N, C-alpha and C positions, 0 to 999 in steps of 0.2 A: 504494500500499498505505501502511498505519495503522502511526503507529510506537507502540506500548505501554511503557509505561513503568508500573513500582509507586510504587504511590499514597506518597505520605509516613508516615504512618502507619506503612508498610512496613518504610521504612528509620530508621525510629522503633526502633521495636521489635528489628531486626538487628542494629545501632551507633550508638543511641543517638544519632542525632539527623538533624537535617531539613535535605532539597534548598535550596539555598538562593538563588540569582538566581546566577549568573555573573557573580563577578568580574573576568572577563578582554573583557567585551560590553557593550551598553548592551541588546540583545536577549534583550524578556523573554520568547521561545522556549530560554535559555538555562538551564540549571541546575549546578548539582553538587553533589556531601557530599565533604568530609577526614575523616577519623578514622585515630586512631595502632590502629596495629594492636604496636606494643610503645611503648619507653619512643625506638629511633631508628628508629623504623618508621613508613609512615604513606604510605595510600592515598586516592587523588582521583579520585572519576570524575566528566565532565565531559558532557553530553547537551544537545541539539539538535535539539526536534524539528519544528521543522520542515523541518530542514536534512538532518534521519534520522543520524544522525550521534551515534559513542559512542569518550572517550580514557578510558583507565586509563594512570593516573600509580602508580608503584609507586617511593615512595622509600626511601636508609637512609640516615639522617642528615642530610648534602646532597644523597649524589650519586643520580642518577637511575637507577633500575636495570633498569625495563619502563615502557616510555609505546606504551604502542600505537592506532593509530585504525581507524576502520570506520566506514564511510559502508554506507550501503539499508542502517541497521537495521528491525527489525521490531518489537521487543523486549529491550525494560532491566527486568529479573525479579530478584528478591531470593528466591533459594528454600532450603529450608530440608533440609536434611542430616543425615545421625548425630552429622558433623564438626564443622558448625556454620553460620554462613551461605554461601548462593554467590549470585555475584554474573553472573548468567545475560546473555548480548550472543547474541542471532540477527540475524542480516543476511542477504538474499535480495537475487539482481538477476536479471536474463534469464539467467542461461549460468551465474549459482553459486548455494552457498548457505554458508553457516559460523556455525558457532558460539562463541564462547569462554566460557569457564569462570574465574572467581576462585573461588581459594577464600582463606582468610583465616583458618580456623581446622586443625588445629593451626600451620604456619603459612603463608605464603604462597606462595600455585602458582597460574601460568595454566597452560590447556589452548586450543590455539588448533585449531580444526578448519575447514577453507579444502576445497569439493569447486564443480569443473567438474559441469553438472550434460549 
């Protein structure tokens, strides 16, 4: 299966940041975006197109509040919703399908759905 990722200009249009090479890896396939949600909150999304994985980390101050890692990712996109941009992660394996949606406005919210086939 293919791993489709939103183009760099889509990330910039939604969050005013361009994806960068992952700082924790020398692999060219690892990329990330980091951006503030408020004066004390930061969202960090990283992905590896070869390993087909994505990680979502939400910090409030120095505390990591959410740290979600997904494998077998098929799509990482930025969707436009009435309340603002939403990060969409779709993943699928032989016996399951899943969706993770990260809302950034009006406040951080994460909705995750996992279904066995």
